[in-house]
DRENLOMAR-140655 format. One record per residue (C-alpha): residue number from 1; residue in one letter; z, y, x. Coordinates in steps of 0.5 Angstrom, whole numbers, plus 500, padded with zeros to 3 digits. Last residue first. Layout:
// residues N
+-----+-----+-----+-----+-----+
:   n : res :  zz :  yy :  xx :
+-----+-----+-----+-----+-----+
: NUM :   A :   Z :   Y :   X :
...
+-----+-----+-----+-----+-----+
//
This chain:
// residues 454
+-----+-----+-----+-----+-----+
:   n : res :  zz :  yy :  xx :
+-----+-----+-----+-----+-----+
: 454 :   X : 491 : 569 : 502 :
: 453 :   X : 495 : 564 : 502 :
: 452 :   X : 498 : 560 : 496 :
: 451 :   X : 501 : 554 : 499 :
: 450 :   X : 497 : 549 : 496 :
: 449 :   X : 490 : 553 : 496 :
: 448 :   X : 491 : 555 : 504 :
: 447 :   X : 494 : 547 : 505 :
: 446 :   X : 487 : 545 : 503 :
: 445 :   X : 483 : 550 : 506 :
: 444 :   X : 486 : 547 : 512 :
: 443 :   X : 484 : 540 : 511 :
: 442 :   X : 477 : 543 : 509 :
: 441 :   X : 476 : 546 : 516 :
: 440 :   X : 479 : 540 : 519 :
: 439 :   X : 486 : 538 : 523 :
: 438 :   X : 488 : 539 : 530 :
: 437 :   X : 492 : 545 : 528 :
: 436 :   X : 488 : 549 : 534 :
: 435 :   X : 481 : 547 : 532 :
: 434 :   X : 484 : 549 : 524 :
: 433 :   X : 485 : 556 : 527 :
: 432 :   X : 479 : 556 : 530 :
: 431 :   X : 474 : 554 : 524 :
: 430 :   X : 479 : 558 : 520 :
: 429 :   X : 478 : 565 : 523 :
: 428 :   X : 482 : 570 : 519 :
: 427 :   X : 483 : 574 : 524 :
: 426 :   X : 486 : 570 : 529 :
: 425 :   X : 493 : 572 : 530 :
: 424 :   X : 493 : 573 : 522 :
: 423 :   X : 491 : 565 : 521 :
: 422 :   X : 496 : 563 : 526 :
: 421 :   X : 502 : 566 : 522 :
: 420 :   X : 500 : 564 : 515 :
: 419 :   X : 499 : 557 : 518 :
: 418 :   X : 506 : 557 : 521 :
: 417 :   X : 509 : 560 : 515 :
: 416 :   X : 506 : 555 : 510 :
: 415 :   X : 508 : 550 : 515 :
: 414 :   X : 515 : 552 : 515 :
: 413 :   X : 515 : 552 : 508 :
: 412 :   X : 513 : 545 : 507 :
: 411 :   X : 518 : 542 : 513 :
: 410 :   X : 523 : 546 : 510 :
: 409 :   X : 522 : 544 : 502 :
: 408 :   X : 521 : 536 : 505 :
: 407 :   X : 528 : 536 : 509 :
: 406 :   X : 531 : 538 : 503 :
: 405 :   X : 536 : 544 : 503 :
: 404 :   X : 543 : 545 : 504 :
: 403 :   X : 544 : 553 : 507 :
: 402 :   X : 542 : 556 : 514 :
: 401 :   X : 536 : 552 : 517 :
: 400 :   X : 531 : 558 : 517 :
: 399 :   X : 537 : 563 : 520 :
: 398 :   X : 536 : 559 : 526 :
: 397 :   X : 528 : 561 : 528 :
: 396 :   X : 527 : 556 : 533 :
: 395 :   X : 523 : 551 : 528 :
: 394 :   X : 520 : 544 : 530 :
: 393 :   X : 513 : 542 : 528 :
: 392 :   X : 512 : 537 : 522 :
: 391 :   X : 505 : 537 : 520 :
: 390 :   X : 506 : 535 : 513 :
: 389 :   X : 501 : 532 : 509 :
: 388 :   X : 498 : 528 : 513 :
: 387 :   X : 490 : 528 : 513 :
: 386 :   X : 489 : 528 : 520 :
: 385 :   X : 494 : 526 : 525 :
: 384 :   X : 490 : 523 : 530 :
: 383 :   X : 489 : 530 : 533 :
: 382 :   X : 496 : 530 : 535 :
: 381 :   X : 493 : 526 : 541 :
: 380 :   X : 495 : 518 : 542 :
: 379 :   X : 492 : 517 : 549 :
: 378 :   X : 490 : 511 : 552 :
: 377 :   X : 483 : 514 : 553 :
: 376 :   X : 482 : 517 : 547 :
: 375 :   X : 487 : 515 : 541 :
: 374 :   X : 483 : 515 : 534 :
: 373 :   X : 484 : 507 : 532 :
: 372 :   X : 491 : 508 : 535 :
: 371 :   X : 493 : 514 : 531 :
: 370 :   X : 489 : 510 : 525 :
: 369 :   X : 494 : 504 : 526 :
: 368 :   X : 501 : 508 : 527 :
: 367 :   X : 499 : 511 : 520 :
: 366 :   X : 498 : 505 : 517 :
: 365 :   X : 504 : 501 : 519 :
: 364 :   X : 507 : 508 : 518 :
: 363 :   X : 505 : 508 : 510 :
: 362 :   X : 507 : 500 : 509 :
: 361 :   X : 514 : 501 : 513 :
: 360 :   X : 515 : 507 : 508 :
: 359 :   X : 510 : 510 : 503 :
: 358 :   X : 514 : 516 : 501 :
: 357 :   X : 515 : 517 : 509 :
: 356 :   X : 520 : 522 : 511 :
: 355 :   X : 516 : 525 : 517 :
: 354 :   X : 521 : 527 : 522 :
: 353 :   X : 520 : 521 : 527 :
: 352 :   X : 513 : 520 : 527 :
: 351 :   X : 511 : 528 : 526 :
: 350 :   X : 516 : 529 : 534 :
: 349 :   X : 513 : 523 : 536 :
: 348 :   X : 506 : 526 : 535 :
: 347 :   X : 508 : 532 : 538 :
: 346 :   X : 510 : 529 : 544 :
: 345 :   X : 503 : 526 : 545 :
: 344 :   X : 504 : 519 : 546 :
: 343 :   X : 501 : 515 : 553 :
: 342 :   X : 498 : 509 : 555 :
: 341 :   X : 496 : 505 : 550 :
: 340 :   X : 491 : 499 : 551 :
: 339 :   X : 486 : 498 : 546 :
: 338 :   X : 483 : 491 : 544 :
: 337 :   X : 484 : 493 : 536 :
: 336 :   X : 488 : 488 : 535 :
: 335 :   X : 492 : 487 : 540 :
: 334 :   X : 493 : 494 : 541 :
: 333 :   X : 495 : 495 : 533 :
: 332 :   X : 500 : 490 : 534 :
: 331 :   X : 503 : 493 : 540 :
: 330 :   X : 503 : 501 : 537 :
: 329 :   X : 505 : 496 : 530 :
: 328 :   X : 512 : 494 : 534 :
: 327 :   X : 513 : 501 : 538 :
: 326 :   X : 513 : 504 : 532 :
: 325 :   X : 518 : 499 : 529 :
: 324 :   X : 523 : 499 : 534 :
: 323 :   X : 523 : 507 : 534 :
: 322 :   X : 524 : 507 : 527 :
: 321 :   X : 530 : 503 : 527 :
: 320 :   X : 535 : 509 : 527 :
: 319 :   X : 531 : 512 : 522 :
: 318 :   X : 533 : 507 : 516 :
: 317 :   X : 534 : 512 : 510 :
: 316 :   X : 527 : 514 : 511 :
: 315 :   X : 525 : 508 : 511 :
: 314 :   X : 527 : 507 : 504 :
: 313 :   X : 533 : 502 : 503 :
: 312 :   X : 533 : 496 : 499 :
: 311 :   X : 537 : 495 : 493 :
: 310 :   X : 539 : 488 : 491 :
: 309 :   X : 541 : 486 : 484 :
: 308 :   X : 545 : 479 : 483 :
: 307 :   X : 545 : 476 : 476 :
: 306 :   X : 539 : 481 : 475 :
: 305 :   X : 533 : 476 : 472 :
: 304 :   X : 536 : 474 : 466 :
: 303 :   X : 539 : 481 : 464 :
: 302 :   X : 532 : 484 : 465 :
: 301 :   X : 529 : 478 : 461 :
: 300 :   X : 534 : 480 : 455 :
: 299 :   X : 532 : 488 : 456 :
: 298 :   X : 524 : 486 : 454 :
: 297 :   X : 519 : 490 : 459 :
: 296 :   X : 515 : 496 : 456 :
: 295 :   X : 519 : 498 : 450 :
: 294 :   X : 520 : 505 : 453 :
: 293 :   X : 528 : 505 : 454 :
: 292 :   X : 526 : 497 : 457 :
: 291 :   X : 521 : 501 : 462 :
: 290 :   X : 527 : 505 : 463 :
: 289 :   X : 532 : 500 : 465 :
: 288 :   X : 527 : 497 : 469 :
: 287 :   X : 526 : 502 : 474 :
: 286 :   X : 520 : 501 : 477 :
: 285 :   X : 519 : 499 : 485 :
: 284 :   X : 520 : 490 : 482 :
: 283 :   X : 522 : 485 : 485 :
: 282 :   X : 524 : 477 : 483 :
: 281 :   X : 526 : 471 : 486 :
: 280 :   X : 528 : 465 : 483 :
: 279 :   X : 531 : 459 : 485 :
: 278 :   X : 527 : 452 : 483 :
: 277 :   X : 528 : 445 : 480 :
: 276 :   X : 522 : 444 : 475 :
: 275 :   X : 522 : 440 : 469 :
: 274 :   X : 515 : 439 : 465 :
: 273 :   X : 514 : 440 : 458 :
: 272 :   X : 509 : 436 : 453 :
: 271 :   X : 503 : 439 : 450 :
: 270 :   X : 498 : 441 : 455 :
: 269 :   X : 493 : 445 : 454 :
: 268 :   X : 496 : 451 : 458 :
: 267 :   X : 501 : 448 : 462 :
: 266 :   X : 508 : 448 : 459 :
: 265 :   X : 513 : 450 : 464 :
: 264 :   X : 521 : 448 : 463 :
: 263 :   X : 527 : 450 : 467 :
: 262 :   X : 530 : 452 : 460 :
: 261 :   X : 532 : 459 : 461 :
: 260 :   X : 526 : 461 : 467 :
: 259 :   X : 521 : 458 : 462 :
: 258 :   X : 524 : 461 : 457 :
: 257 :   X : 524 : 468 : 460 :
: 256 :   X : 517 : 468 : 462 :
: 255 :   X : 513 : 466 : 456 :
: 254 :   X : 517 : 472 : 453 :
: 253 :   X : 514 : 476 : 458 :
: 252 :   X : 508 : 473 : 458 :
: 251 :   X : 506 : 477 : 452 :
: 250 :   X : 510 : 484 : 454 :
: 249 :   X : 505 : 484 : 460 :
: 248 :   X : 508 : 483 : 467 :
: 247 :   X : 508 : 489 : 471 :
: 246 :   X : 515 : 490 : 472 :
: 245 :   X : 515 : 484 : 476 :
: 244 :   X : 512 : 487 : 482 :
: 243 :   X : 513 : 480 : 486 :
: 242 :   X : 515 : 474 : 483 :
: 241 :   X : 518 : 469 : 489 :
: 240 :   X : 519 : 463 : 487 :
: 239 :   X : 523 : 459 : 492 :
: 238 :   X : 523 : 452 : 492 :
: 237 :   X : 526 : 444 : 490 :
: 236 :   X : 519 : 445 : 486 :
: 235 :   X : 515 : 452 : 488 :
: 234 :   X : 509 : 449 : 486 :
: 233 :   X : 511 : 447 : 479 :
: 232 :   X : 512 : 455 : 478 :
: 231 :   X : 506 : 457 : 481 :
: 230 :   X : 501 : 453 : 476 :
: 229 :   X : 498 : 447 : 478 :
: 228 :   X : 491 : 447 : 476 :
: 227 :   X : 487 : 441 : 472 :
: 226 :   X : 480 : 442 : 474 :
: 225 :   X : 473 : 445 : 470 :
: 224 :   X : 478 : 450 : 467 :
: 223 :   X : 471 : 456 : 466 :
: 222 :   X : 472 : 456 : 458 :
: 221 :   X : 479 : 454 : 457 :
: 220 :   X : 483 : 448 : 456 :
: 219 :   X : 477 : 443 : 459 :
: 218 :   X : 482 : 442 : 465 :
: 217 :   X : 490 : 443 : 464 :
: 216 :   X : 492 : 449 : 466 :
: 215 :   X : 497 : 452 : 471 :
: 214 :   X : 504 : 456 : 468 :
: 213 :   X : 504 : 461 : 473 :
: 212 :   X : 497 : 462 : 476 :
: 211 :   X : 495 : 460 : 468 :
: 210 :   X : 499 : 465 : 465 :
: 209 :   X : 497 : 471 : 470 :
: 208 :   X : 490 : 470 : 468 :
: 207 :   X : 488 : 473 : 462 :
: 206 :   X : 493 : 479 : 463 :
: 205 :   X : 490 : 481 : 470 :
: 204 :   X : 492 : 478 : 477 :
: 203 :   X : 493 : 483 : 482 :
: 202 :   X : 500 : 487 : 478 :
: 201 :   X : 503 : 481 : 478 :
: 200 :   X : 504 : 479 : 486 :
: 199 :   X : 506 : 472 : 486 :
: 198 :   X : 509 : 469 : 492 :
: 197 :   X : 511 : 461 : 493 :
: 196 :   X : 516 : 459 : 498 :
: 195 :   X : 516 : 451 : 499 :
: 194 :   X : 522 : 447 : 501 :
: 193 :   X : 525 : 447 : 508 :
: 192 :   X : 529 : 453 : 506 :
: 191 :   X : 532 : 451 : 500 :
: 190 :   X : 539 : 451 : 502 :
: 189 :   X : 539 : 459 : 503 :
: 188 :   X : 538 : 463 : 509 :
: 187 :   X : 530 : 462 : 509 :
: 186 :   X : 530 : 464 : 502 :
: 185 :   X : 533 : 470 : 503 :
: 184 :   X : 529 : 472 : 508 :
: 183 :   X : 523 : 471 : 505 :
: 182 :   X : 527 : 475 : 499 :
: 181 :   X : 528 : 480 : 504 :
: 180 :   X : 520 : 480 : 508 :
: 179 :   X : 518 : 480 : 500 :
: 178 :   X : 522 : 487 : 499 :
: 177 :   X : 519 : 490 : 505 :
: 176 :   X : 520 : 499 : 503 :
: 175 :   X : 512 : 499 : 502 :
: 174 :   X : 513 : 501 : 494 :
: 173 :   X : 520 : 503 : 494 :
: 172 :   X : 526 : 498 : 493 :
: 171 :   X : 529 : 493 : 487 :
: 170 :   X : 530 : 486 : 489 :
: 169 :   X : 533 : 482 : 483 :
: 168 :   X : 536 : 475 : 484 :
: 167 :   X : 537 : 470 : 480 :
: 166 :   X : 543 : 465 : 482 :
: 165 :   X : 541 : 459 : 487 :
: 164 :   X : 547 : 460 : 491 :
: 163 :   X : 547 : 461 : 498 :
: 162 :   X : 542 : 467 : 499 :
: 161 :   X : 546 : 472 : 495 :
: 160 :   X : 552 : 471 : 502 :
: 159 :   X : 546 : 473 : 507 :
: 158 :   X : 543 : 478 : 502 :
: 157 :   X : 549 : 482 : 501 :
: 156 :   X : 549 : 482 : 509 :
: 155 :   X : 541 : 484 : 510 :
: 154 :   X : 543 : 490 : 505 :
: 153 :   X : 548 : 491 : 508 :
: 152 :   X : 546 : 492 : 515 :
: 151 :   X : 540 : 496 : 512 :
: 150 :   X : 544 : 502 : 510 :
: 149 :   X : 548 : 501 : 517 :
: 148 :   X : 541 : 502 : 520 :
: 147 :   X : 541 : 499 : 527 :
: 146 :   X : 536 : 493 : 524 :
: 145 :   X : 533 : 487 : 527 :
: 144 :   X : 532 : 484 : 520 :
: 143 :   X : 525 : 488 : 519 :
: 142 :   X : 524 : 487 : 526 :
: 141 :   X : 524 : 480 : 526 :
: 140 :   X : 521 : 481 : 519 :
: 139 :   X : 514 : 483 : 523 :
: 138 :   X : 514 : 479 : 528 :
: 137 :   X : 509 : 473 : 525 :
: 136 :   X : 503 : 475 : 523 :
: 135 :   X : 499 : 477 : 528 :
: 134 :   X : 492 : 481 : 526 :
: 133 :   X : 487 : 477 : 527 :
: 132 :   X : 483 : 477 : 533 :
: 131 :   X : 475 : 476 : 533 :
: 130 :   X : 474 : 481 : 539 :
: 129 :   X : 468 : 483 : 537 :
: 128 :   X : 469 : 483 : 530 :
: 127 :   X : 476 : 486 : 531 :
: 126 :   X : 473 : 492 : 535 :
: 125 :   X : 468 : 493 : 531 :
: 124 :   X : 472 : 494 : 524 :
: 123 :   X : 476 : 499 : 527 :
: 122 :   X : 469 : 503 : 529 :
: 121 :   X : 466 : 502 : 523 :
: 120 :   X : 473 : 505 : 520 :
: 119 :   X : 472 : 511 : 524 :
: 118 :   X : 465 : 511 : 522 :
: 117 :   X : 466 : 511 : 515 :
: 116 :   X : 471 : 517 : 516 :
: 115 :   X : 465 : 521 : 519 :
: 114 :   X : 460 : 519 : 513 :
: 113 :   X : 465 : 522 : 508 :
: 112 :   X : 466 : 529 : 512 :
: 111 :   X : 459 : 528 : 514 :
: 110 :   X : 457 : 529 : 506 :
: 109 :   X : 459 : 536 : 505 :
: 108 :   X : 464 : 537 : 500 :
: 107 :   X : 462 : 536 : 492 :
: 106 :   X : 468 : 531 : 491 :
: 105 :   X : 474 : 532 : 496 :
: 104 :   X : 474 : 526 : 500 :
: 103 :   X : 481 : 522 : 501 :
: 102 :   X : 483 : 517 : 506 :
: 101 :   X : 485 : 510 : 508 :
: 100 :   X : 488 : 508 : 501 :
:  99 :   X : 495 : 504 : 502 :
:  98 :   X : 499 : 507 : 497 :
:  97 :   X : 502 : 513 : 501 :
:  96 :   X : 494 : 515 : 501 :
:  95 :   X : 493 : 515 : 494 :
:  94 :   X : 499 : 519 : 493 :
:  93 :   X : 495 : 524 : 497 :
:  92 :   X : 490 : 523 : 492 :
:  91 :   X : 494 : 525 : 486 :
:  90 :   X : 496 : 531 : 490 :
:  89 :   X : 489 : 533 : 491 :
:  88 :   X : 488 : 533 : 484 :
:  87 :   X : 485 : 540 : 483 :
:  86 :   X : 481 : 540 : 487 :
:  85 :   X : 477 : 534 : 485 :
:  84 :   X : 477 : 527 : 488 :
:  83 :   X : 474 : 521 : 491 :
:  82 :   X : 479 : 515 : 494 :
:  81 :   X : 476 : 511 : 500 :
:  80 :   X : 479 : 504 : 501 :
:  79 :   X : 479 : 500 : 506 :
:  78 :   X : 478 : 492 : 505 :
:  77 :   X : 481 : 487 : 509 :
:  76 :   X : 487 : 486 : 504 :
:  75 :   X : 483 : 484 : 499 :
:  74 :   X : 487 : 481 : 494 :
:  73 :   X : 494 : 487 : 493 :
:  72 :   X : 490 : 492 : 497 :
:  71 :   X : 484 : 492 : 491 :
:  70 :   X : 488 : 491 : 486 :
:  69 :   X : 493 : 498 : 488 :
:  68 :   X : 486 : 501 : 489 :
:  67 :   X : 483 : 500 : 483 :
:  66 :   X : 489 : 503 : 479 :
:  65 :   X : 490 : 508 : 484 :
:  64 :   X : 482 : 510 : 482 :
:  63 :   X : 483 : 509 : 474 :
:  62 :   X : 482 : 504 : 470 :
:  61 :   X : 479 : 504 : 463 :
:  60 :   X : 477 : 512 : 464 :
:  59 :   X : 476 : 514 : 471 :
:  58 :   X : 480 : 519 : 475 :
:  57 :   X : 480 : 518 : 482 :
:  56 :   X : 473 : 516 : 484 :
:  55 :   X : 473 : 510 : 489 :
:  54 :   X : 470 : 508 : 495 :
:  53 :   X : 470 : 501 : 496 :
:  52 :   X : 469 : 499 : 503 :
:  51 :   X : 468 : 493 : 507 :
:  50 :   X : 466 : 489 : 502 :
:  49 :   X : 465 : 482 : 501 :
:  48 :   X : 461 : 479 : 495 :
:  47 :   X : 462 : 474 : 490 :
:  46 :   X : 469 : 476 : 487 :
:  45 :   X : 468 : 483 : 489 :
:  44 :   X : 463 : 484 : 485 :
:  43 :   X : 467 : 483 : 478 :
:  42 :   X : 473 : 489 : 482 :
:  41 :   X : 466 : 493 : 481 :
:  40 :   X : 465 : 490 : 473 :
:  39 :   X : 473 : 493 : 472 :
:  38 :   X : 472 : 499 : 475 :
:  37 :   X : 466 : 501 : 472 :
:  36 :   X : 460 : 506 : 473 :
:  35 :   X : 459 : 501 : 479 :
:  34 :   X : 454 : 501 : 486 :
:  33 :   X : 453 : 497 : 492 :
:  32 :   X : 451 : 500 : 499 :
:  31 :   X : 448 : 496 : 505 :
:  30 :   X : 450 : 502 : 510 :
:  29 :   X : 443 : 504 : 514 :
:  28 :   X : 444 : 512 : 514 :
:  27 :   X : 440 : 512 : 508 :
:  26 :   X : 443 : 508 : 504 :
:  25 :   X : 449 : 512 : 505 :
:  24 :   X : 446 : 518 : 502 :
:  23 :   X : 442 : 514 : 497 :
:  22 :   X : 449 : 511 : 494 :
:  21 :   X : 453 : 518 : 494 :
:  20 :   X : 447 : 521 : 490 :
:  19 :   X : 447 : 515 : 485 :
:  18 :   X : 455 : 515 : 484 :
:  17 :   X : 454 : 522 : 483 :
:  16 :   X : 449 : 522 : 477 :
:  15 :   X : 452 : 515 : 474 :
:  14 :   X : 459 : 518 : 473 :
:  13 :   X : 464 : 513 : 472 :
:  12 :   X : 464 : 512 : 480 :
:  11 :   X : 465 : 506 : 484 :
:  10 :   X : 462 : 506 : 491 :
:   9 :   X : 462 : 499 : 494 :
:   8 :   X : 460 : 499 : 502 :
:   7 :   X : 458 : 493 : 506 :
:   6 :   X : 457 : 495 : 514 :
:   5 :   X : 453 : 491 : 517 :
:   4 :   X : 447 : 496 : 518 :
:   3 :   X : 453 : 501 : 520 :
:   2 :   X : 453 : 500 : 527 :
:   1 :   X : 446 : 503 : 528 :
+-----+-----+-----+-----+-----+
//
């Protein structure tokens, strides 16, 4: 059984549900660990490599979304499946936009969960068999070769900004390519031959972030067995990129402000400051002005960070680049999984061209990887679009397009009408309708509930 080498961590604050899932998965041959506390689970991940984290959405201390974001940042090869109740499906869909593999309705047939895990095993088996790592080069080139006027303008501003040492704040939605743009700025600057040091502020706990940024001396606190050079020092002569800057705790913000203003840092446990020469680029998907109004972000720090502000357009505003990105991610997935794609169902391409990608390039990458994994005989089929919120078919009724309306509303309305029509045509046979749509019965029930269909 393939599952015997597959490690799963179940995280649920309901002990009974956690125990039941662990029992089911263990019986199928999986190596299962469990925890009722998200923070405890993160500690377990520091010592054991898990292939999958199965996390409840609603938990105290740290919810499933928060856990997902930390796992995706720190353990990129670990997949996450979110468990949710019917009333929180929308939040579970949002979790997929942030990188969750899929979501499962709590209390549903365990076979649905097992089927999803088998798909993930298939992907892992391909990678293990070929021992191929995803190519790290190439994405930046594809991100920068643009036909989009909006993104071309962003690149032009970035080139000009790179010539100075002014602090830059990059704003953009999650998954839109802020880090790629920061690397581009570094490469266009006079510091290109010096280090580019990046820090994801969200993935670090409040107790670790200061040590990560400023470093510490040996013996300065319990566990400090060696002297550690912080990221500021490591960026000497080069560029320091602080991603998710909006998630830095207030107490650290004041120390960060001092370091930026003085160009000096103080290691934890050291009494004399260390002068450094660095260029600072920050990025966030948060509205920092709103964070300032709520007291979560220092206004003086914001102004220090934002000498130049650059906004990255979301993927939905870069439709001209979609084909190139789709083909890139298909080729990348072919290489990783040793699968040759010969054909793509036109309905799939129709969907890919009309979907608005709330999760941006990260969501497109995950979607293409899934389509390749679930392809059959080298053909990417419509059935691979499971769990996607919109189906994206065209509508021939001209009255449907009258008036100025958001694309999301158009798709949702058409999807509702199309599902209703199919149900009526099939005498409300849910199984047959789901088969035609290429989705599971549970997914169809979700749609029926979402659109209030009878």
